C-alpha positions as CSV (number, residue, x, y, z in Angstrom):
1,M,0.0,0.3,0.0
2,C,2.6,2.2,0.6
3,A,4.5,1.3,-2.8
4,L,1.0,2.2,-4.4
5,A,0.7,5.8,-2.7
6,E,4.0,6.9,-3.2
7,L,3.5,5.5,-7.3
8,R,0.5,7.6,-7.2
9,D,2.0,10.8,-5.5
10,R,5.1,10.6,-8.4
11,L,3.1,9.8,-11.6
12,R,0.9,13.2,-10.4
13,A,3.8,15.2,-9.9
14,G,5.5,14.2,-13.2
15,D,8.7,12.5,-11.5
16,I,7.3,8.9,-12.6
17,W,5.7,9.3,-15.7
18,V,3.9,6.5,-18.4
19,T,5.1,7.0,-22.4
20,G,2.7,7.6,-24.5
21,S,0.4,9.0,-22.0
22,R,-0.7,12.6,-21.8
23,Q,-1.9,13.2,-18.4
24,Y,1.2,11.4,-16.8
25,R,3.7,12.8,-19.0
26,D,7.5,13.8,-18.0
27,F,7.5,16.9,-16.1
28,E,10.0,18.2,-18.2
29,T,7.5,17.6,-21.7
30,H,5.4,20.2,-19.9
31,L,7.7,23.1,-20.1
32,I,9.9,25.1,-23.0
33,P,13.0,23.1,-24.0
34,A,16.0,24.4,-21.9
35,A,17.7,25.4,-25.0
36,T,15.0,27.0,-26.1
37,F,14.8,29.0,-23.1
38,E,18.9,29.8,-23.1
39,T,18.1,31.4,-26.7
40,M,15.1,33.5,-25.6
41,R,17.0,34.6,-22.3
42,Q,19.5,36.4,-24.6
43,Q,16.5,39.2,-24.8
44,P,15.0,40.7,-21.4
45,L,12.4,38.0,-20.5
46,P,8.8,40.0,-21.2
47,L,7.8,39.3,-17.0
48,D,7.0,41.9,-14.9
49,I,9.8,41.1,-12.3
50,D,13.3,42.2,-12.5
51,T,14.8,38.8,-13.8
52,H,18.2,39.3,-12.0
53,L,18.3,37.7,-9.0
54,P,21.0,40.1,-6.9
55,S,19.1,43.0,-8.0
56,Y,15.7,41.5,-7.5
57,M,16.7,40.5,-4.0
58,A,17.8,43.9,-3.2
59,E,14.5,45.7,-4.1
60,Y,12.7,43.2,-2.2
61,R,14.8,43.6,0.9
62,H,14.1,47.6,0.8
63,K,10.4,46.9,0.2
64,L,10.2,44.2,3.1
65,E,12.2,46.1,5.7
66,D,10.0,49.1,4.8
67,S,6.7,47.5,5.2
68,L,7.9,45.7,8.6
69,T,8.8,48.8,9.8
70,T,5.2,50.6,9.0
71,V,3.5,47.4,10.2
72,A,5.5,47.8,13.2
73,R,4.6,51.2,14.0
74,K,0.8,51.1,13.4
75,A,0.7,48.1,15.8
76,R,2.4,50.4,18.1
77,E,0.0,52.9,17.7
78,N,-3.1,50.7,17.2
79,T,-3.7,52.0,13.9
80,L,-3.8,48.9,11.9
81,P,-7.4,49.4,9.7
82,D,-9.7,46.3,11.7
83,V,-6.5,44.8,13.2
84,T,-5.1,44.2,16.3
85,L,-2.1,42.9,17.0
86,T,-1.4,42.7,20.9
87,D,1.3,40.9,22.8
88,G,1.8,38.8,19.4
89,D,-1.8,37.9,18.9
90,L,-3.2,38.7,15.5
91,R,-6.8,39.8,15.4
92,I,-8.9,41.0,12.7
93,A,-12.0,42.4,13.0
94,P,-15.0,40.4,10.6
95,L,-16.4,42.0,7.6
96,R,-19.7,43.9,8.2
97,K,-22.7,44.7,5.8
98,N,-22.1,48.5,5.5
99,T,-25.0,49.1,2.5
100,P,-27.2,52.1,3.8
101,E,-31.0,51.2,3.8
102,S,-31.3,54.1,1.6
103,A,-29.4,52.7,-1.3
104,E,-31.5,49.3,-0.9
105,V,-34.1,51.3,-1.4
106,F,-33.1,53.3,-4.4
107,A,-32.0,50.3,-6.0
108,E,-35.7,48.8,-5.5
109,N,-37.2,51.5,-7.2
110,A,-34.7,51.5,-10.2
111,Y,-35.3,47.7,-10.9
112,A,-39.0,48.7,-10.4
113,L,-38.9,51.2,-13.7
114,M,-37.1,48.6,-16.1
115,P,-39.6,47.1,-18.5
116,H,-40.7,43.7,-18.2
117,V,-39.4,41.8,-21.5
118,K,-39.3,38.5,-22.5
119,I,-36.2,36.4,-22.7
120,T,-36.3,35.5,-26.2
121,E,-36.5,39.1,-27.2
122,L,-33.8,40.5,-24.9
123,L,-31.1,37.8,-26.5
124,A,-32.5,39.1,-30.2
125,E,-31.4,42.6,-29.0
126,V,-28.0,41.9,-27.7
127,D,-27.5,40.3,-30.8
128,Q,-28.3,43.2,-32.9
129,W,-26.3,45.2,-30.5
130,T,-22.8,43.1,-30.2
131,N,-23.4,40.9,-33.2
132,L,-22.9,37.9,-30.7
133,G,-24.2,35.2,-33.3
134,D,-21.3,35.8,-35.9
135,Q,-18.8,34.0,-33.4
136,F,-21.0,31.0,-33.8
137,L,-19.0,30.0,-37.1
138,H,-20.1,26.9,-38.8
139,L,-17.1,24.0,-38.0
140,R,-16.1,23.2,-41.5
141,T,-17.0,26.1,-43.6
142,Q,-16.4,29.3,-40.9
143,A,-19.3,31.1,-42.0
144,P,-21.8,32.8,-39.4
145,P,-25.0,31.2,-39.5
146,K,-27.7,31.7,-41.8
147,N,-30.8,30.9,-39.4
148,R,-30.4,33.5,-36.7
149,Q,-33.6,32.4,-34.8
150,A,-32.5,28.9,-34.7
151,L,-29.2,29.8,-33.1
152,L,-30.3,32.1,-30.7
153,T,-32.7,29.3,-29.9
154,A,-30.2,26.5,-29.3
155,V,-28.2,28.9,-27.2
156,L,-31.0,29.4,-24.8
157,A,-31.9,26.0,-24.3
158,D,-28.4,25.7,-22.9
159,G,-28.5,28.4,-20.9
160,I,-31.7,27.5,-19.2
161,N,-30.8,24.1,-19.4
162,L,-34.4,22.8,-21.2
163,G,-32.9,20.7,-23.8
164,L,-33.4,20.7,-27.7
165,T,-36.4,18.3,-27.6
166,R,-38.3,20.6,-25.2
167,M,-37.4,24.0,-26.3
168,S,-38.2,22.6,-29.8
169,E,-41.5,21.7,-28.6
170,A,-42.3,25.1,-26.6
171,C,-41.1,26.8,-30.2
172,R,-43.5,27.2,-32.7
173,E,-40.8,28.7,-35.4
174,T,-37.7,26.4,-34.6
175,T,-38.3,22.5,-35.1
176,W,-36.0,19.8,-33.3
177,R,-34.2,19.1,-36.6
178,Q,-33.0,22.9,-37.3
179,L,-32.4,23.0,-33.7
180,S,-30.0,20.1,-33.9
181,W,-28.1,20.9,-37.1
182,T,-27.4,24.3,-35.5
183,A,-26.3,23.1,-32.1
184,D,-24.2,20.2,-34.1
185,W,-22.3,22.8,-36.1
186,H,-22.3,25.9,-35.1
187,V,-22.5,25.5,-31.0
188,R,-19.2,24.9,-29.6
189,E,-17.0,25.8,-26.3
190,E,-14.4,28.0,-28.2
191,C,-17.7,30.0,-29.9
192,Y,-19.0,30.3,-26.7
193,A,-15.5,31.6,-25.2
194,Q,-15.5,34.3,-28.4
195,A,-19.1,35.1,-27.9
196,L,-18.7,36.0,-24.3
197,A,-15.5,38.4,-25.2
198,G,-17.4,40.0,-27.5
199,L,-20.2,40.6,-24.9
200,I,-17.7,41.6,-22.1
201,D,-15.9,44.0,-24.5
202,A,-19.2,45.7,-25.9
203,Q,-20.2,45.9,-21.3
204,H,-16.7,47.2,-21.0
205,R,-17.2,49.8,-23.5
206,L,-20.4,51.5,-21.8
207,P,-20.1,54.5,-20.2
208,L,-22.4,52.9,-17.3
209,A,-19.9,50.4,-16.7
210,A,-17.3,52.9,-15.2
211,H,-19.4,53.6,-12.6
212,W,-19.2,50.0,-11.1
213,G,-15.2,49.6,-12.0
214,S,-12.6,50.3,-13.9
215,G,-12.4,46.6,-15.2
216,T,-8.9,46.0,-14.0
217,T,-10.0,43.9,-10.8
218,S,-11.9,41.0,-10.5
219,S,-12.4,38.0,-8.4
220,S,-13.4,33.9,-9.0
221,D,-14.9,31.5,-7.0
222,A,-16.9,28.1,-8.0
223,Q,-20.3,27.2,-8.1
224,F,-21.6,23.6,-7.7
225,F,-24.3,22.2,-10.0
226,R,-26.1,19.0,-9.7
227,A,-25.8,16.3,-12.3
228,G,-28.6,14.4,-13.5
229,G,-29.7,12.1,-16.1
230,R,-26.4,11.1,-17.9
231,G,-24.4,13.3,-16.8
232,E,-25.1,12.0,-13.3
233,V,-22.5,9.2,-14.0
234,G,-19.5,11.9,-14.7
235,G,-20.2,13.9,-11.4
236,L,-18.3,13.1,-8.6
237,V,-20.0,13.4,-5.1
238,N,-18.2,16.4,-2.6
239,L,-19.5,16.6,0.5
240,H,-19.4,19.9,1.1
241,Y,-22.2,20.2,-1.0
242,G,-24.3,17.0,-0.1
243,Q,-24.5,13.2,-1.2
244,D,-25.6,14.2,-4.9
245,P,-23.1,14.3,-7.6
246,G,-22.2,17.1,-9.6
247,V,-19.8,19.2,-11.4
248,K,-18.4,23.0,-10.4
249,F,-18.3,26.1,-12.4
250,Y,-15.6,28.1,-11.7
251,T,-16.3,31.7,-12.6
252,H,-14.0,35.0,-12.8
253,L,-15.9,38.0,-12.4
254,S,-14.6,41.9,-13.3
255,D,-15.3,44.6,-11.0
256,Q,-17.7,46.0,-13.6
257,F,-20.1,42.6,-12.8
258,G,-18.9,41.0,-16.1
259,P,-18.4,37.1,-16.0
260,F,-14.9,37.1,-18.3
261,H,-14.4,33.5,-17.8
262,S,-15.9,30.8,-17.0
263,K,-14.7,26.7,-16.8
264,V,-16.1,23.3,-15.3
265,I,-13.9,21.3,-12.9
266,A,-15.0,18.5,-10.9
267,A,-16.9,18.9,-7.7
268,T,-13.5,17.6,-5.8
269,A,-10.8,19.6,-7.6
270,N,-9.1,21.9,-5.6
271,E,-9.9,25.7,-7.4
272,A,-6.7,27.3,-6.4
273,P,-4.5,25.7,-9.5
274,H,-7.1,27.2,-11.8
275,V,-7.3,31.0,-10.9
276,L,-4.4,31.7,-13.5
277,D,-6.4,29.9,-16.3
278,G,-9.0,32.6,-16.0
279,L,-6.6,35.6,-15.7
280,L,-4.4,34.6,-18.7
281,Y,-6.5,32.6,-21.0
282,H,-9.8,34.8,-21.2
283,K,-10.8,36.3,-24.8
284,S,-11.6,39.9,-23.9
285,S,-9.6,43.1,-23.9
286,L,-9.9,43.2,-20.1
287,V,-6.4,44.1,-18.6
288,I,-6.5,42.5,-15.1
289,N,-4.0,44.0,-12.1
290,E,-5.7,42.4,-9.3
291,H,-7.5,39.4,-8.4
292,Y,-9.7,38.4,-5.3
293,T,-10.7,34.7,-4.8
294,D,-11.9,32.8,-1.0
295,T,-9.8,30.8,1.0
296,G,-10.4,27.7,-1.6
297,G,-8.5,29.9,-4.4
298,F,-5.6,30.6,-1.7
299,S,-1.9,28.6,-2.0
300,D,1.5,29.3,-2.3
301,H,2.2,28.4,-5.7
302,V,-0.3,30.8,-7.1
303,F,0.9,33.5,-4.8
304,A,4.3,32.5,-6.7
305,M,3.0,32.7,-9.8
306,C,0.8,35.9,-9.7
307,H,3.8,38.0,-8.6
308,L,5.8,36.6,-11.6
309,L,3.2,37.0,-14.1
310,G,2.1,40.2,-12.9
311,F,-0.8,39.8,-10.7
312,R,-1.4,41.5,-7.5
313,F,-3.2,38.1,-5.5
314,A,-5.0,39.0,-2.5
315,P,-7.2,36.2,-1.7
316,R,-9.1,35.7,1.5
317,I,-7.2,33.0,4.3
318,R,-8.8,30.7,6.8
319,D,-6.5,30.9,9.7
320,L,-4.6,33.7,9.0
321,K,-3.4,34.1,12.3
322,E,-1.6,30.8,12.1
323,K,0.4,31.5,9.0
324,R,3.9,32.4,9.7
325,L,6.1,34.5,7.6
326,Y,9.6,34.3,6.3
327,I,12.2,36.9,6.1
328,L,15.2,37.3,4.5
329,P,18.6,36.1,6.2
330,G,20.1,39.4,8.2
331,M,16.9,41.2,8.6
332,T,15.8,42.6,11.9
333,V,12.4,42.2,12.8
334,P,10.5,44.7,14.9
335,P,9.8,43.1,18.5
336,E,5.6,43.4,17.7
337,L,6.1,41.0,14.8
338,T,8.6,38.2,16.1
339,S,5.6,36.0,16.8
340,L,4.6,36.4,12.9
341,V,7.9,35.2,11.6
342,A,8.8,31.5,11.7
343,G,12.5,31.7,10.1
344,A,14.6,33.1,7.1
345,I,14.0,31.4,3.5
346,N,16.7,29.6,2.2
347,L,18.4,31.9,-0.6
348,R,21.0,29.0,-1.9
349,A,17.8,27.1,-2.8
350,L,16.3,29.9,-4.7
351,S,19.5,30.8,-6.1
352,D,19.9,27.1,-7.3
353,H,16.4,27.1,-9.1
354,W,16.0,30.8,-9.5
355,I,16.2,29.8,-13.7
356,E,13.9,27.1,-13.7
357,L,11.5,29.3,-11.8
358,L,11.8,31.6,-15.1
359,R,11.2,29.2,-17.3
360,L,8.2,28.1,-15.6
361,A,6.9,31.3,-15.4
362,M,7.3,31.5,-19.0
363,S,6.0,28.1,-19.8
364,I,2.8,29.5,-18.8
365,K,2.8,33.1,-20.2
366,T,3.4,31.7,-23.2
367,G,1.1,28.8,-23.3
368,T,3.4,26.1,-23.6
369,V,1.8,24.9,-20.5
370,T,-1.6,25.7,-18.9
371,A,-1.4,26.8,-15.8
372,S,-3.7,24.8,-13.9
373,V,-1.7,21.3,-15.5
374,I,1.6,22.6,-14.2
375,L,0.5,23.9,-10.6
376,R,-1.6,20.3,-10.0
377,K,1.6,18.8,-10.7
378,L,3.4,21.1,-8.6
379,S,1.1,21.0,-5.7
380,A,1.0,17.2,-5.8
381,Y,4.3,16.9,-3.8
382,P,4.2,16.2,-0.3
383,L,5.2,19.2,2.0
384,E,8.3,17.5,3.2
385,T,9.8,17.0,-0.4
386,A,8.5,20.5,-1.4
387,A,10.4,21.9,1.4
388,S,13.9,20.3,0.6
389,N,13.5,21.8,-2.7
């Protein structure tokens, strides 16, 4: 049993691989070839950090020292927002609802002024504004759909999970045969991705959207959907959501309330490896600088990759008071923060693997490997092995 357990972990991490397998490949095959990366290093790498390690460490030593000094001073003066740090005990005030009642009343009155429209009419009107249907190209000829009504009806059947048979029974103008042919040739995952990007870009250009946010900040979370019928076989049971099988839809939402990326993951899957997928592989023109998640999207690997790729990662972290910081060797920790610091990082390990870290970041940035794939492999290492590496 011990041998099988270790074999499973090493297969997941890529230390042991299966010839001809796509899922259990050699770890090296996921990355940019070493010779190719050496050629790329002859020019400045398109990463948002200083790739020269000595100057990078000097810059962040200075930033870390300033941050420690500032936080310690505010802790002494008791001026940390919603935080108290007394005798090494870290306490963070819970978030409170702060929406005024007058704002809720105003929102209800505003919604009451909105006209009641049929969802079919709304979908057709949005298609006229954004040419949504032009993104659903024919699989073979790459031509836009000729029967626009059949396309929008097939999309609506997907959106409300009605199915083509019951949708054809509810629509007099469109037959099941028309819906089935349109769905087979025009409705695909990549078409939905392009159509979603067009919708997000159209919303981003509206002056009203700027009142909600700039479009540079986003958040992500998963939503569970129960599986039934034939989909029940493919759904895994996650006790967090009960005994029913299902899948999770992991969605990235901009601060303008536009869902610019969504993907289906297993109900039992860890959400953290999928955070970067939405930030890197969405089709819209949004430029995201800062990203928020709940504690399910938090991991050290995501923190590291977000830093290397230029995203500010700001997750909610469960049991934050139990976490500990590691500083650079030779730094002095203010007395107020000594209980939060566990030790110094291993600079030798960082120096030995710095080039490989840059190679990993560039492999993700260039699309050589999908972020979620490589992060799942990295997270498969036991903590003891990861620490020693």
